[in-house]
N, C-alpha and C positions, 0 to 999 in steps of 0.2 A: 666159399663155394670148394666144395673136397674137390679131390683129382679127379674120381670117376665120374663124377655130374660134366666137370672141365672135356673128359672124354668123350662124352654123352653130346655135347654141344656143340664142341668140335665137327663130330662126326656126323651130325644133322646138318650143319650148317654148311661142310662142304656138299653135303648131298642137294640140297637145295638151290646152290651157287652153283653147283659143277657145268650147267649147261650155260647161264650168261659167261661163267669166265674163262671157258675153253678157248674163247676167240680172242681172249685178251693174254692170255697164259701164252699162247705161241706167239704173239706180237715179243716176250720176252722185255715188257720194259715197263716200271710202275706206271700207272693211270689212273686218274682221279673216279672214273667208272669203275675200275676194281676194285677202290678202295670201299666205294660205295655201297656196289653188291655183296663186297666179304660181310660189310655193317650191317649190311639189312639182313642179309641170313643169318647173321648170330642172333640179329633180336629177334627173326622167325623163331628159331631154332630152341630159343633161350624162352619163350610165348611159350613153347608146345610142350617141353617140360614142365613148366608153372602148371601147364593144365594139365598135363597128366599126373601132377603133384597133389592136383586139387581134387582129383577123381579117384585117384589109387595112394592114398596117401600111407607113406612108410608105415611099417609094424615100429613100434617103440620097442630098443632092447634086442631087436633083431639085427644079426649081423650081414653088411652086403655081402652079395652073391661074389665070385672070383673067377 
C-alpha cells in the first residue's frame, strides 16, 4: 500500500470515527471502546476506497497527483 493511499484511509477513518471518539478523547486515557471504534473506522474507510477503485480504476501509466 502506498503512502498516498494510507493517508486517504487515515483521513476517511478520522471523519468516520470523529463523533464517537470525541467523548473518549476528552477522557485522555486508552479504552477498549476507543480502540474498537478506531479499528472499525479504518475498516470502513478501506472498504470505501476499495469501492471507489472498483468503480473508477486508476489509469495505467499515469502518475499520482500531488
